[in-house]
KEKE-886432 format. One record per residue: residue number from 0; residue in one letter; x, y, z of N, C-alpha, C in turn. Coordinates in pm, 1 decimal, decimal comma. Layout:
N
resi/resn/nu/nv/nw/cau/cav/caw/cu/cv/cw
NUM/A/X/Y/Z/X/Y/Z/X/Y/Z
...
END
This chain:
247
resi/resn/nu/nv/nw/cau/cav/caw/cu/cv/cw
0/X/14892,7/10873,3/10570,5/14763,3/10805,6/10586,5/14738,6/10709,5/10470,8
1/X/14772,0/10757,2/10349,5/14753,0/10675,2/10232,3/14846,3/10555,8/10233,7
2/X/14971,5/10576,6/10282,5/15068,1/10467,5/10291,4/15020,4/10361,3/10389,7
3/X/14961,9/10408,9/10500,9/14910,4/10313,9/10601,0/14799,9/10226,5/10542,2
4/X/14714,9/10286,7/10460,5/14604,2/10211,4/10399,2/14656,5/10106,6/10302,0
5/X/14758,4/10147,7/10221,9/14818,5/10054,6/10126,5/14885,9/9940,1/10200,8
6/X/14955,4/9978,1/10309,2/15023,7/9874,7/10389,0/14923,3/9775,5/10449,6
7/X/14808,0/9827,3/10494,2/14704,5/9741,6/10552,1/14649,5/9644,6/10448,5
8/X/14629,0/9696,2/10326,4/14578,7/9610,2/10218,4/14679,1/9500,6/10187,1
9/X/14808,2/9540,4/10176,7/14913,0/9442,5/10148,2/14923,3/9338,3/10259,2
10/X/14904,2/9385,9/10380,1/14909,7/9294,0/10495,0/14797,1/9190,7/10486,9
11/X/14675,5/9234,7/10452,2/14561,7/9144,2/10439,5/14582,6/9044,0/10326,4
12/X/14635,0/9094,7/10214,9/14663,1/9006,5/10101,6/14765,2/8900,5/10140,1
13/X/14865,3/8943,3/10214,5/14969,9/8848,7/10257,8/14912,5/8741,5/10349,6
14/X/14822,1/8781,7/10440,5/14760,8/8685,6/10532,5/14677,5/8583,1/10455,0
15/X/14597,8/8633,5/10360,7/14516,0/8542,5/10279,3/14605,0/8447,7/10201,7
16/X/14711,1/8501,1/10142,7/14804,6/8418,6/10065,8/14870,2/8314,3/10154,7
17/X/14905,4/8354,4/10276,3/14969,6/8262,5/10370,9/14874,5/8149,0/10409,7
18/X/14747,8/8186,6/10435,3/14647,6/8084,7/10469,8/14630,1/7986,5/10354,7
19/X/14626,0/8038,3/10233,3/14611,5/7952,8/10114,8/14729,3/7858,1/10102,1
20/X/14849,1/7910,3/10122,5/14969,5/7827,3/10112,1/14967,4/7716,4/10217,6
21/X/14928,5/7753,3/10340,2/14922,7/7653,6/10447,9/14820,9/7544,6/10415,0
22/X/14702,8/7587,1/10365,3/14597,8/7490,2/10328,7/14646,2/7399,0/10215,9
23/X/14710,7/7458,1/10115,5/14760,0/7380,9/10001,2/14866,7/7281,1/10046,0
24/X/14956,2/7328,3/10130,0/15062,4/7239,3/10178,5/15007,3/7127,2/10265,9
25/X/14898,3/7159,8/10341,1/14838,8/7056,0/10426,5/14776,6/6945,7/10341,6
26/X/14715,6/6985,2/10227,1/14658,2/6885,6/10135,5/14768,1/6799,1/10075,6
27/X/14877,6/6865,7/10034,6/14989,8/6790,3/9978,2/15047,2/6694,1/10081,8
28/X/15059,9/6742,3/10205,6/15112,7/6657,0/10313,0/15018,1/6540,2/10341,5
29/X/14888,7/6570,9/10345,1/14791,3/6464,7/10371,6/14795,9/6359,8/10260,9
30/X/14809,9/6407,8/10135,9/14817,6/6314,0/10024,5/14946,0/6232,8/10032,2
31/X/15051,9/6297,6/10069,1/15180,9/6229,3/10080,6/15178,0/6125,7/10193,8
32/X/15117,3/6162,6/10304,7/15116,4/6073,9/10421,4/15000,8/5973,9/10418,3
33/X/14910,0/5985,2/10316,5/14798,4/5891,4/10297,3/14692,9/5899,2/10408,2
34/X/14689,5/6006,2/10483,2/14591,1/6018,6/10591,7/14449,9/6016,5/10536,2
35/X/14428,5/6083,3/10423,6/14294,7/6096,5/10368,1/14266,2/5998,4/10253,8
36/X/14344,0/5896,4/10244,4/14313,5/5792,8/10145,5/14198,5/5705,5/10195,4
37/X/14104,5/5674,1/10106,7/13986,0/5597,2/10145,8/14024,6/5454,6/10183,3
38/X/13992,7/5419,0/10306,5/14021,8/5284,3/10357,5/13894,8/5201,4/10376,3
39/X/13777,9/5270,1/10383,7/13653,9/5197,2/10410,8/13537,0/5263,3/10338,1
40/X/13450,2/5178,3/10280,5/13325,9/5225,4/10219,5/13210,6/5160,0/10294,0
41/X/13130,1/5242,2/10361,2/13018,0/5191,7/10440,0/12890,2/5199,7/10357,6
42/X/12818,7/5088,0/10347,2/12694,4/5084,1/10269,7/12579,0/5049,2/10362,5
43/X/12479,8/5136,0/10368,8/12363,2/5116,0/10455,6/12235,4/5113,9/10371,5
44/X/12132,0/5048,5/10426,3/12001,6/5048,3/10360,8/11977,1/4931,0/10268,2
45/X/12073,5/4837,9/10259,3/12056,2/4720,0/10173,5/11987,0/4611,3/10254,5
46/X/11862,6/4583,9/10222,0/11782,7/4485,4/10295,4/11737,6/4367,2/10210,0
47/X/11728,2/4388,6/10079,0/11670,0/4285,9/9992,9/11764,2/4238,7/9882,6
48/X/11849,9/4327,0/9835,3/11930,6/4294,7/9719,1/12077,4/4277,0/9757,1
49/X/12153,6/4221,8/9666,3/12294,2/4190,0/9689,6/12377,3/4317,9/9703,8
50/X/12443,2/4330,1/9818,2/12526,2/4447,9/9843,6/12647,7/4453,2/9751,3
51/X/12691,6/4337,7/9701,7/12813,5/4333,1/9620,4/12803,8/4416,7/9493,9
52/X/12683,2/4429,0/9437,1/12671,4/4504,8/9312,2/12702,2/4652,3/9334,5
53/X/12676,6/4700,4/9456,4/12711,2/4839,4/9489,4/12858,1/4849,1/9525,6
54/X/12907,5/4751,0/9600,2/13048,5/4752,1/9638,5/13139,0/4748,5/9515,4
55/X/13097,8/4673,4/9413,9/13179,0/4664,3/9292,4/13190,7/4798,4/9220,8
56/X/13090,5/4884,4/9237,7/13094,8/5017,7/9176,9/13197,2/5107,4/9245,4
57/X/13230,6/5074,0/9370,1/13310,5/5165,8/9451,5/13452,8/5118,0/9476,3
58/X/13485,4/4999,9/9427,2/13615,3/4943,3/9461,0/13730,5/5029,2/9409,5
59/X/13707,5/5102,4/9299,9/13813,6/5186,8/9243,4/13848,6/5304,2/9334,4
60/X/13758,8/5339,4/9426,3/13784,0/5454,4/9512,5/13872,2/5419,5/9631,4
61/X/13883,6/5292,2/9662,3/13969,8/5252,7/9773,8/14113,9/5292,9/9743,4
62/X/14175,3/5360,2/9839,5/14313,3/5404,1/9821,9/14327,8/5542,0/9762,2
63/X/14218,8/5597,6/9707,0/14225,2/5733,1/9653,5/14205,8/5836,5/9764,2
64/X/14251,7/5958,1/9736,6/14229,3/6067,0/9831,2/14080,1/6095,6/9840,4
65/X/14029,6/6107,0/9962,3/13885,5/6122,8/9984,4/13831,6/6250,4/9921,4
66/X/13917,8/6352,2/9905,9/13874,3/6478,6/9849,2/13863,1/6473,8/9696,9
67/X/13925,1/6373,4/9636,3/13925,1/6366,9/9490,0/13809,5/6286,3/9433,0
68/X/13728,6/6222,3/9520,4/13618,9/6138,4/9474,1/13503,2/6225,0/9425,6
69/X/13453,0/6194,1/9309,2/13338,7/6265,4/9252,0/13210,5/6200,5/9304,6
70/X/13152,6/6257,9/9409,2/13035,9/6198,6/9473,7/12912,8/6202,3/9383,2
71/X/12899,9/6304,9/9301,5/12785,0/6315,4/9211,5/12787,5/6203,0/9109,1
72/X/12904,3/6177,5/9053,6/12918,1/6070,8/8954,7/12890,2/5934,9/9017,7
73/X/12941,3/5914,9/9139,0/12919,0/5788,9/9209,2/12770,9/5769,3/9239,8
74/X/12703,4/5874,8/9283,2/12560,5/5866,6/9312,0/12481,6/5829,8/9186,8
75/X/12515,0/5890,6/9074,0/12444,9/5861,3/8949,3/12466,7/5716,6/8905,6
76/X/12588,9/5666,5/8927,4/12618,8/5527,7/8891,5/12533,1/5431,2/8972,0
77/X/12517,4/5458,8/9101,2/12440,3/5370,6/9187,9/12291,8/5379,7/9154,5
78/X/12243,0/5499,3/9126,6/12100,9/5516,4/9093,0/12064,8/5454,4/8958,1
79/X/12166,5/5420,5/8878,4/12140,7/5352,5/8751,3/12089,0/5210,7/8771,1
80/X/12112,5/5152,7/8889,1/12058,9/5019,8/8917,3/11906,9/5028,2/8926,7
81/X/11837,9/4935,1/8861,6/11691,4/4937,9/8858,7/11630,9/4924,7/8998,0
82/X/11699,8/4856,0/9088,6/11641,7/4830,8/9221,1/11671,3/4940,8/9322,8
83/X/11741,3/5046,2/9281,3/11773,4/5157,2/9371,3/11684,4/5277,3/9338,9
84/X/11610,9/5324,5/9438,7/11525,4/5442,6/9421,4/11607,5/5569,7/9435,9
85/X/11692,6/5573,2/9538,4/11772,9/5692,9/9565,0/11891,0/5653,3/9651,9
86/X/11989,1/5740,6/9659,7/12101,7/5716,1/9751,1/12162,7/5848,6/9795,4
87/X/12226,4/5842,6/9908,9/12293,4/5960,2/9964,4/12437,2/5919,6/9997,2
88/X/12532,5/6001,3/9953,9/12674,1/5968,9/9973,0/12743,0/6084,2/10044,1
89/X/12827,1/6052,4/10140,7/12898,9/6156,9/10214,1/13039,1/6108,7/10250,9
90/X/13127,6/6204,2/10265,5/13262,8/6175,2/10311,8/13264,0/6175,6/10464,2
91/X/13332,3/6080,5/10523,3/13352,3/6077,0/10667,9/13502,9/6080,2/10692,7
92/X/13552,3/6198,0/10724,7/13696,0/6214,7/10740,3/13746,7/6139,4/10862,5
93/X/13867,7/6082,5/10853,6/13962,6/6110,9/10744,7/13959,6/6012,8/10627,1
94/X/13895,4/5893,9/10640,9/13922,3/5793,2/10537,9/13804,5/5701,5/10505,6
95/X/13681,1/5749,2/10526,4/13565,0/5664,4/10497,8/13465,6/5737,2/10407,8
96/X/13395,5/5657,8/10326,3/13286,0/5709,1/10245,0/13160,5/5634,0/10284,2
97/X/13054,3/5707,5/10316,3/12928,2/5646,6/10359,2/12825,1/5655,2/10246,8
98/X/12763,8/5540,3/10215,1/12661,9/5533,3/10109,8/12533,3/5478,1/10171,6
99/X/12426,7/5556,2/10167,9/12296,2/5511,5/10217,2/12201,4/5502,1/10098,7
100/X/12145,3/5382,4/10077,3/12058,4/5362,1/9962,6/11914,2/5337,8/10006,5
101/X/11822,2/5371,0/9917,0/11680,6/5337,7/9933,4/11646,0/5237,8/9824,2
102/X/11613,8/5115,8/9864,5/11584,3/5010,3/9768,2/11435,6/5006,3/9733,9
103/X/11406,5/4951,2/9618,4/11269,2/4912,3/9589,0/11237,4/4787,7/9670,5
104/X/11110,2/4773,1/9709,1/11069,2/4661,4/9793,9/11015,8/4548,4/9706,5
105/X/11089,0/4436,1/9695,4/11040,0/4324,0/9614,5/10917,2/4261,0/9678,3
106/X/10814,2/4235,1/9596,7/10687,2/4183,3/9646,5/10658,2/4042,6/9594,9
107/X/10688,6/4020,1/9468,0/10656,0/3890,8/9406,9/10749,6/3866,0/9289,6
108/X/10738,3/3744,8/9235,3/10822,5/3704,0/9123,3/10734,3/3638,6/9017,2
109/X/10769,8/3659,7/8890,6/10695,0/3596,8/8782,1/10792,2/3528,5/8687,1
110/X/10752,8/3413,2/8638,1/10836,9/3335,9/8547,9/10787,5/3353,6/8404,9
111/X/10855,7/3439,9/8329,8/10823,4/3457,5/8188,8/10927,5/3376,4/8110,8
112/X/10992,7/3436,1/8011,9/11106,1/3368,1/7949,7/11222,2/3360,4/8047,3
113/X/11220,7/3447,6/8145,6/11317,1/3448,0/8254,9/11246,4/3494,6/8381,1
114/X/11307,7/3468,7/8494,1/11248,4/3512,4/8620,4/11260,7/3663,7/8633,8
115/X/11153,0/3726,4/8678,3/11150,9/3871,5/8698,6/11089,1/3900,6/8833,9
116/X/11150,4/3990,7/8908,0/11096,3/4036,2/9036,1/11014,8/4162,4/9012,4
117/X/10904,5/4173,5/9083,4/10823,5/4295,6/9077,4/10818,6/4358,4/9216,1
118/X/10830,9/4490,8/9220,4/10823,3/4558,8/9349,3/10680,5/4603,7/9374,9
119/X/10658,3/4676,0/9483,3/10523,7/4715,2/9525,1/10458,2/4813,4/9428,2
120/X/10535,2/4870,8/9335,1/10478,8/4960,4/9233,8/10466,9/4891,3/9098,4
121/X/10500,2/4762,4/9093,9/10492,7/4689,9/8967,7/10613,9/4708,1/8879,3
122/X/10724,7/4762,7/8932,8/10846,9/4781,6/8856,2/10917,5/4646,7/8839,7
123/X/10961,9/4616,3/8717,9/11028,7/4489,2/8687,4/11177,8/4500,1/8720,6
124/X/11224,6/4409,8/8806,3/11360,4/4417,6/8859,9/11439,6/4291,2/8828,1
125/X/11573,1/4301,7/8826,9/11656,8/4184,8/8796,6/11657,8/4084,4/8911,8
126/X/11635,5/3960,1/8881,2/11628,6/3856,7/8984,3/11767,1/3819,6/9036,8
127/X/11872,0/3844,2/8956,7/12005,8/3800,2/8996,8/12059,4/3875,5/9117,7
128/X/12001,0/3989,3/9152,9/12049,2/4066,9/9266,7/11972,1/4037,2/9395,6
129/X/11875,2/3945,1/9391,0/11788,1/3922,1/9507,3/11765,1/3772,7/9525,5
130/X/11788,7/3722,5/9646,9/11770,2/3579,0/9670,1/11675,2/3550,3/9786,8
131/X/11586,9/3645,9/9819,6/11490,9/3621,5/9926,3/11368,7/3549,4/9868,8
132/X/11301,0/3464,6/9948,4/11182,8/3393,9/9898,1/11066,6/3490,2/9874,6
133/X/11000,3/3474,8/9760,0/10889,4/3562,4/9723,7/10775,1/3479,3/9665,7
134/X/10650,7/3526,1/9679,3/10539,1/3459,0/9613,1/10559,4/3457,8/9461,3
135/X/10517,0/3348,3/9396,8/10528,0/3335,5/9251,7/10392,8/3365,4/9186,5
136/X/10393,5/3453,0/9085,8/10272,5/3477,6/9007,2/10264,3/3371,1/8898,1
137/X/10152,2/3295,8/8894,4/10139,6/3183,2/8801,4/10021,4/3200,2/8707,1
138/X/10040,7/3146,7/8586,4/9936,5/3141,2/8483,6/9899,9/3278,7/8426,7
139/X/9998,2/3368,0/8422,8/9980,0/3499,3/8360,5/10046,3/3498,1/8222,1
140/X/10009,9/3591,9/8138,9/10071,9/3602,5/8006,5/10221,7/3627,9/8021,4
141/X/10300,8/3566,3/7932,2/10445,9/3571,0/7945,2/10513,8/3658,5/7840,1
142/X/10437,1/3733,5/7764,1/10495,9/3817,3/7659,9/10603,9/3909,4/7717,9
143/X/10726,5/3905,0/7664,5/10836,2/3986,6/7719,5/10805,3/4135,7/7724,7
144/X/10727,1/4185,9/7626,8/10698,1/4329,8/7624,9/10611,1/4374,6/7742,7
145/X/10552,0/4278,6/7812,8/10471,9/4313,2/7929,9/10558,4/4342,6/8052,2
146/X/10688,2/4308,5/8044,4/10775,1/4319,1/8161,2/10906,3/4389,9/8126,0
147/X/10899,2/4518,3/8090,9/11021,4/4592,9/8054,8/11110,5/4615,2/8176,9
148/X/11237,7/4582,0/8164,8/11331,4/4594,5/8276,7/11338,9/4739,3/8327,5
149/X/11324,5/4753,9/8457,0/11335,7/4884,7/8519,6/11213,7/4971,8/8505,8
150/X/11107,2/4917,8/8444,3/10984,6/4995,8/8424,2/10864,8/4918,4/8477,5
151/X/10750,3/4986,2/8484,2/10628,7/4926,1/8536,2/10574,0/4822,6/8438,8
152/X/10525,8/4710,6/8493,5/10466,4/4608,0/8408,8/10349,3/4662,7/8328,6
153/X/10334,8/4611,7/8207,0/10223,9/4652,7/8121,0/10104,4/4558,9/8131,8
154/X/10113,5/4461,6/8222,0/10003,8/4366,1/8240,2/9907,0/4417,0/8347,6
155/X/9781,9/4438,3/8308,1/9680,4/4483,9/8403,1/9656,0/4380,1/8512,0
156/X/9651,0/4253,0/8475,3/9626,1/4147,0/8572,7/9741,0/4132,4/8672,2
157/X/9861,5/4143,6/8622,0/9977,5/4136,1/8710,9/9977,9/4254,6/8806,1
158/X/9948,0/4374,4/8755,2/9946,3/4493,2/8839,1/9840,0/4482,0/8948,0
159/X/9725,4/4428,2/8912,1/9619,4/4408,6/9010,3/9664,4/4310,4/9118,7
160/X/9733,6/4206,0/9077,0/9785,0/4106,8/9172,1/9887,1/4168,2/9267,1
161/X/9974,9/4252,7/9212,5/10076,5/4319,2/9295,2/10010,1/4407,3/9400,1
162/X/9904,4/4476,0/9361,9/9832,6/4560,7/9457,5/9772,3/4477,5/9570,9
163/X/9716,5/4361,5/9537,2/9657,0/4274,5/9638,8/9765,6/4217,2/9730,2
164/X/9875,6/4172,4/9670,8/9984,5/4113,8/9750,3/10046,5/4219,5/9841,4
165/X/10064,3/4340,2/9789,1/10119,1/4449,4/9870,6/10026,5/4481,0/9988,0
166/X/9897,2/4486,8/9960,3/9800,6/4512,4/10067,3/9806,3/4400,7/10171,6
167/X/9819,3/4278,4/10125,4/9828,4/4164,2/10217,5/9952,5/4174,3/10305,3
168/X/10063,8/4210,5/10246,1/10187,5/4224,9/10323,7/10173,7/4332,2/10430,9
169/X/10106,1/4439,0/10397,8/10092,4/4551,4/10490,4/9987,5/4526,5/10599,0
170/X/9885,3/4444,3/10569,3/9772,3/4430,7/10660,4/9751,0/4289,6/10715,2
171/X/9815,6/4191,1/10654,9/9801,8/4052,4/10701,1/9933,2/3981,6/10669,9
172/X/10037,5/4025,1/10737,7/10173,1/3981,0/10704,8/10191,2/3830,2/10719,9
173/X/10122,5/3770,4/10816,9/10135,7/3626,8/10838,3/10089,9/3549,0/10714,2
174/X/9984,7/3596,1/10650,2/9939,5/3532,5/10526,1/10042,8/3553,3/10415,7
175/X/10092,4/3676,1/10402,2/10191,7/3705,4/10298,3/10312,3/3612,0/10309,9
176/X/10359,7/3589,9/10430,8/10476,5/3505,2/10451,8/10451,9/3360,9/10409,7
177/X/10324,7/3321,3/10405,7/10290,8/3182,5/10374,4/10242,7/3162,0/10230,4
178/X/10247,8/3267,5/10149,1/10203,9/3253,6/10010,1/10314,4/3188,4/9926,2
179/X/10279,6/3079,6/9861,3/10370,6/3016,5/9766,2/10342,4/3067,9/9624,8
180/X/10213,5/3064,6/9585,7/10174,2/3109,6/9452,0/10053,4/3202,0/9459,5
181/X/10051,3/3297,6/9367,4/9933,8/3380,9/9346,0/9889,4/3348,2/9204,6
182/X/9778,2/3278,0/9192,2/9740,5/3211,1/9067,9/9621,8/3280,8/9000,0
183/X/9633,4/3301,0/8869,4/9525,1/3358,8/8789,5/9459,9/3244,9/8712,4
184/X/9339,4/3203,5/8756,2/9281,2/3081,8/8699,5/9205,1/3105,8/8568,4
185/X/9152,3/2998,1/8512,1/9086,3/3002,4/8381,6/8955,7/3082,0/8384,0
186/X/8901,9/3107,8/8502,2/8778,2/3186,2/8515,8/8806,1/3333,4/8544,2
187/X/8931,7/3373,8/8522,1/8974,9/3512,4/8548,6/8957,0/3549,8/8695,7
188/X/8978,5/3452,9/8781,9/8973,5/3474,6/8926,7/9113,4/3453,2/8984,5
189/X/9133,2/3513,8/9101,0/9263,9/3506,4/9164,9/9259,5/3408,0/9281,7
190/X/9365,5/3327,8/9291,8/9375,7/3228,9/9398,4/9511,5/3240,6/9466,8
191/X/9513,8/3202,7/9593,5/9638,4/3197,5/9669,9/9665,3/3052,1/9707,4
192/X/9785,9/3004,9/9678,0/9828,9/2871,6/9719,9/9932,6/2889,6/9830,4
193/X/9907,4/2827,4/9945,9/10000,4/2842,9/10057,3/10120,5/2749,5/10042,9
194/X/10223,0/2775,5/10123,2/10348,9/2703,3/10111,7/10338,3/2555,7/10148,9
195/X/10231,7/2518,2/10220,4/10216,0/2375,8/10252,2/10174,7/2294,4/10129,8
196/X/10137,7/2365,8/10019,8/10102,2/2298,9/9895,9/9965,4/2233,8/9896,1
197/X/9889,9/2247,9/10003,4/9759,7/2180,7/10015,3/9643,4/2276,6/10038,5
198/X/9675,4/2401,8/10071,8/9570,0/2498,5/10102,8/9554,0/2599,4/9990,0
199/X/9431,6/2606,8/9935,1/9400,7/2702,3/9828,6/9298,1/2802,8/9880,9
200/X/9326,2/2931,1/9859,2/9235,0/3038,3/9898,8/9184,2/3105,8/9771,6
201/X/9053,2/3102,9/9750,2/8993,8/3161,2/9629,4/8945,4/3302,7/9661,0
202/X/9003,0/3401,5/9592,4/8966,6/3541,6/9615,4/8855,8/3589,9/9521,7
203/X/8839,7/3523,3/9408,3/8741,7/3570,7/9311,1/8800,7/3678,2/9222,3
204/X/8719,5/3775,0/9182,0/8763,5/3875,0/9084,4/8741,6/4020,2/9126,8
205/X/8698,9/4041,5/9253,0/8677,3/4180,5/9295,6/8681,4/4191,5/9448,7
206/X/8674,9/4314,6/9497,2/8671,9/4343,9/9642,0/8783,6/4272,4/9718,7
207/X/8902,3/4275,5/9663,6/9012,1/4196,9/9720,8/9053,1/4243,2/9861,0
208/X/9062,6/4373,8/9879,7/9108,4/4424,0/10009,2/9011,3/4384,7/10120,2
209/X/8883,0/4397,1/10089,1/8780,6/4360,1/10187,3/8790,3/4210,9/10220,1
210/X/8816,1/4129,9/10118,6/8825,8/3986,0/10139,8/8948,9/3949,2/10222,0
211/X/9058,7/4019,7/10200,9/9178,6/3995,9/10282,3/9149,9/4031,1/10427,8
212/X/9077,1/4141,3/10448,3/9039,4/4179,3/10585,4/8947,2/4075,2/10648,2
213/X/8852,5/4024,1/10570,3/8761,9/3920,5/10621,1/8839,2/3794,0/10658,9
214/X/8935,2/3758,6/10574,7/9015,5/3639,0/10602,6/9099,8/3657,7/10728,4
215/X/9152,6/3778,7/10746,1/9230,1/3808,2/10866,4/9143,6/3795,0/10991,4
216/X/9021,3/3848,8/10984,6/8928,5/3838,8/11097,9/8890,5/3693,3/11124,4
217/X/8867,9/3618,4/11016,7/8833,9/3476,5/11030,8/8948,5/3398,9/11096,5
218/X/9069,5/3426,9/11054,0/9186,8/3358,5/11110,0/9200,2/3387,0/11258,4
219/X/9174,3/3511,8/11296,8/9179,9/3548,5/11438,5/9071,9/3475,9/11517,9
220/X/8955,4/3460,5/11459,6/8842,6/3399,2/11531,4/8862,7/3249,7/11555,7
221/X/8945,3/3184,2/11472,5/8963,3/3038,9/11487,2/9099,5/3001,5/11544,6
222/X/9180,0/3101,1/11580,9/9319,6/3073,7/11613,5/9339,5/2980,3/11732,4
223/X/9239,8/2967,9/11821,7/9254,1/2877,4/11934,7/9235,4/2731,0/11894,0
224/X/9167,5/2708,2/11782,0/9137,1/2571,5/11740,4/9201,9/2531,1/11607,7
225/X/9213,9/2627,0/11516,0/9263,5/2594,1/11382,4/9355,6/2701,7/11327,4
226/X/9425,7/2664,3/11220,4/9504,9/2757,7/11139,9/9459,7/2744,5/10995,1
227/X/9495,5/2841,8/10913,6/9456,6/2835,4/10772,7/9510,0/2708,4/10706,3
228/X/9625,5/2664,6/10748,9/9686,1/2545,5/10689,2/9613,5/2416,8/10727,8
229/X/9512,8/2426,4/10815,4/9431,1/2308,6/10848,6/9321,4/2286,1/10744,7
230/X/9306,8/2381,1/10651,0/9202,2/2371,0/10549,7/9263,6/2346,6/10412,6
231/X/9193,0/2268,3/10332,1/9237,4/2246,1/10194,3/9181,6/2352,4/10100,7
232/X/9072,4/2417,7/10145,0/9000,4/2508,4/10056,3/8937,5/2619,2/10139,2
233/X/8965,7/2743,2/10099,5/8904,6/2859,4/10164,5/8847,6/2947,4/10053,3
234/X/8715,8/2964,5/10053,6/8648,5/3038,8/9946,7/8594,7/3171,1/10001,2
235/X/8643,1/3282,0/9942,5/8604,5/3415,8/9989,2/8513,8/3488,5/9889,7
236/X/8459,6/3416,8/9794,5/8382,6/3481,9/9687,6/8242,2/3523,8/9730,6
237/X/8198,0/3474,5/9843,5/8060,6/3502,7/9886,6/8058,7/3620,2/9984,9
238/X/7958,8/3704,1/9973,4/7947,8/3825,5/10053,9/7947,5/3793,0/10203,1
239/X/8044,3/3850,6/10273,3/8054,1/3837,7/10419,0/8058,3/3692,8/10467,0
240/X/8110,7/3601,9/10383,1/8119,1/3460,9/10422,1/8258,2/3406,5/10392,4
241/X/8297,7/3309,9/10472,1/8422,0/3234,7/10446,8/8382,2/3088,2/10446,0
242/X/8390,8/3027,6/10328,5/8354,1/2885,7/10313,9/8482,7/2804,1/10314,8
243/X/8490,1/2703,5/10401,8/8613,2/2627,1/10415,9/8587,2/2477,3/10403,4
244/X/8692,7/2406,5/10369,4/8688,5/2261,1/10370,4/8816,2/2213,0/10439,3
245/X/8800,5/2130,3/10541,7/8916,1/2083,1/10617,4/8994,6/1979,7/10538,7
246/X/9122,2/1970,5/10571,3/9208,0/1870,8/10508,1/9162,4/1729,6/10544,9
END
């Protein structure tokens, strides 16, 4: 009885050892035959920034065995980019690596000593990775310390402007698409200059969201006869009023 038990244990050990050997040999064979060598890197979620900056991080993995890639290290490298919020990486056997990224959403651009992009949270991002048209913030302080790379702007006025522009994009997208400049004037009031270069919208210094909603309602009410670009001047500083001057 005792011999049978010992034999059973030895038999189980042999089976486990055999399975291990087969698995090990299959890996060696796969490596030898290049079946699991990475042939493709798929990148998803890139909508605003240059995909090449991510591809350049991964070029060294092409041709390597898919099982030898350190996904944690690769994920950390990609998340080091200021414009990437998060990413998810997975192996797709036999020979692909899938990378899904979550980008920051660029909202506007400001010209300090250099061009800087700001996202919807006021984070300062590198302009060299993004070539989409964005509203320009004009006449704001240009001190470099106000715009730390990869961090939130330290300018209260710029942050307030970003909040208004973000709200406009979410609630009045047609206006957002037509903004050329978001201007901070000498009276500490905010103005919007449209892309036609002839239409100025004066927001004033408070109640911005309400004023954007009023402007949206006004635009809807006149859409059969006029467009915002038919006016040279739109003043929203007065309570429940839209004062306009035609071109």
